[in-house]
C-alpha positions in Angstrom: -30.4 -0.3 39.2 -29.6 -1.3 42.9 -25.9 -1.9 43.3 -25.9 -5.5 43.0 -27.1 -5.4 39.1 -24.4 -2.6 39.0 -21.9 -5.0 40.4 -23.2 -7.8 37.9 -23.2 -5.6 34.6 -19.5 -4.8 35.7 -18.8 -8.2 35.7 -20.2 -9.1 32.5 -18.8 -6.4 31.1 -15.3 -7.6 32.1 -15.7 -11.4 31.5 -16.4 -10.0 28.0 -13.4 -7.3 27.2 -11.0 -9.8 26.4 -13.8 -11.6 24.1 -13.9 -8.0 21.8 -10.6 -7.7 22.3 -9.6 -10.9 20.7 -11.8 -10.0 17.2 -9.7 -10.6 14.0 -7.6 -7.2 13.4 -7.2 -6.8 9.3 -2.6 -7.6 8.8 -2.4 -4.6 5.6 0.3 -7.0 4.6 -0.4 -9.6 2.2 1.1 -13.5 2.3 3.9 -13.4 0.6 5.0 -9.7 1.6 5.1 -11.2 5.3 6.8 -14.2 3.6 9.4 -11.2 2.3 10.0 -9.6 5.7 10.4 -13.0 6.9 13.6 -14.0 4.7 15.0 -10.5 5.6 14.5 -10.2 9.4 18.7 -10.3 9.9 19.5 -7.6 7.5 17.9 -4.2 8.8 18.3 -2.2 5.1 17.4 -5.6 3.3 13.8 -5.2 5.5 13.5 -1.3 6.1 13.6 -1.1 2.3 11.3 -4.0 2.1 8.4 -1.8 4.8 9.1 1.9 2.6 8.5 -0.7 -0.5 4.8 -2.0 1.4 4.6 1.8 2.9 4.4 3.7 -1.2 2.3 0.8 -2.1 -0.5 1.5 0.4 -0.1 5.3 -0.1 -0.6 3.9 -4.2 -3.6 2.4 -3.0 -5.4 5.7 -1.6 -4.2 8.2 -4.8 -5.8 4.9 -6.9 -9.1 4.7 -4.5 -9.2 8.8 -4.7 -9.1 8.3 -8.6 -11.2 5.4 -9.0 -14.9 6.0 -10.6 -15.8 2.8 -9.2 -15.4 3.3 -6.3 -18.8 3.1 -4.7 -18.0 4.6 -0.7 -15.1 6.6 -1.9 -14.7 8.4 2.2 -14.2 4.8 3.7 -12.3 2.8 1.1 -9.9 5.9 1.4 -10.0 5.6 5.3 -9.4 1.8 5.1 -6.3 2.3 2.3 -4.9 5.2 4.9 -5.2 3.0 8.1 -3.4 0.2 6.2 -0.3 2.9 5.0 -0.6 4.4 9.0 -0.1 0.7 10.2 3.1 0.1 7.9 4.1 2.9 8.6 4.3 2.4 12.7 6.0 -1.0 11.4 8.5 0.5 9.9 8.8 2.7 12.4 8.7 0.3 15.5 11.6 -1.9 13.0 13.9 1.4 13.3 13.4 1.1 16.7 13.9 -2.5 17.3 17.4 -2.0 14.9 18.6 1.0 16.9 17.7 0.2 20.1 20.3 -3.2 19.4 23.2 -1.0 17.7 23.1 -1.3 13.9 24.2 0.8 11.1 21.2 2.2 9.8 23.4 5.4 8.0 22.8 3.6 4.7 19.0 3.1 4.5 18.3 5.6 7.1 19.0 8.4 4.0 16.1 6.6 1.3 13.8 6.6 4.2 14.1 10.6 5.3 13.5 11.5 1.4 10.5 9.2 1.0 8.8 10.4 4.6 8.9 13.5 2.8 7.5 12.1 -0.4 4.9 10.6 1.6 4.0 14.2 3.6 3.7 16.0 0.2 1.5 13.9 -0.9 -0.4 13.4 1.5 -1.3 17.2 2.6 -2.1 17.1 -1.3 -5.1 15.2 -0.4 -6.1 17.0 2.1 -5.7 20.0 0.7 -7.1 19.0 -2.9 -10.8 19.8 -1.5 -12.1 18.0 -4.4 -13.9 15.0 -1.7 -17.3 16.4 -0.4 -17.8 17.4 3.1 -19.5 13.5 3.5 -16.5 11.8 1.7 -13.6 13.5 3.6 -15.3 13.4 7.5 -14.7 9.4 6.9 -10.9 10.3 6.4 -10.4 13.5 7.8 -9.0 12.8 11.7 -6.9 9.8 10.5 -5.5 11.5 7.9 -4.3 14.8 9.9 -3.1 12.2 12.3 -1.1 9.8 9.6 0.6 14.0 8.6 1.5 14.6 12.4 2.6 11.1 12.4 5.0 11.1 9.3 6.2 14.5 10.9 7.3 13.4 14.6 8.6 10.8 12.7 10.1 12.2 9.9 12.2 14.7 12.6 12.7 12.0 14.8 14.8 9.5 11.7 17.0 12.4 11.4 17.8 12.5 14.2 18.5 9.3 14.2 20.6 9.5 11.6 22.8 12.4 12.6 23.1 10.1 15.9 24.9 7.6 14.2 27.1 10.1 11.9 28.2 11.4 15.3 28.9 7.6 17.0 30.3 6.2 13.6 33.1 9.5 13.4 33.9 9.0 17.0 34.2 5.4 16.4 36.0 6.4 13.4 38.6 8.7 15.8 38.9 6.4 18.2 40.6 3.4 16.5 43.2 6.2 14.2 44.8 7.5 17.8 47.5 5.9 18.7 46.8 3.4 22.1 
């Protein structure tokens, strides 16, 4: 191939790149869930509790696929349900970050989120260690499962750290208000 053909191929690749990235993306949320989240946009506690509820439902869907005898491609279905779980869990984390950046008091809602982190991690580790799936089946989701567990581990640490920081800030604020001017 000469230089002219290489330049043309490179140029065509760059032109097609936006088309490839414009492919429709699967949204793990249902329209009803989107409406619920929209209604709670200004209420961090309620919105984050909804995300935990939706994430928990996606994990239940993973477990359901694993035990449903009617599922024909269990490896791929497990992967897809696990991806939905991870996508929503990432959304939960993005929302926590947004509210924390706005200096919202998240102490109350972080406690059930931390409990959910522990629950999610335990269930995902049980899936990883179950040994009930064939190697072919596992090959569809093993990498994603490992990354999901790592994400939850790291996020759980972040959630605990944020809770500790917010509790410390609240103590400092309360102490400052109590001191005579």
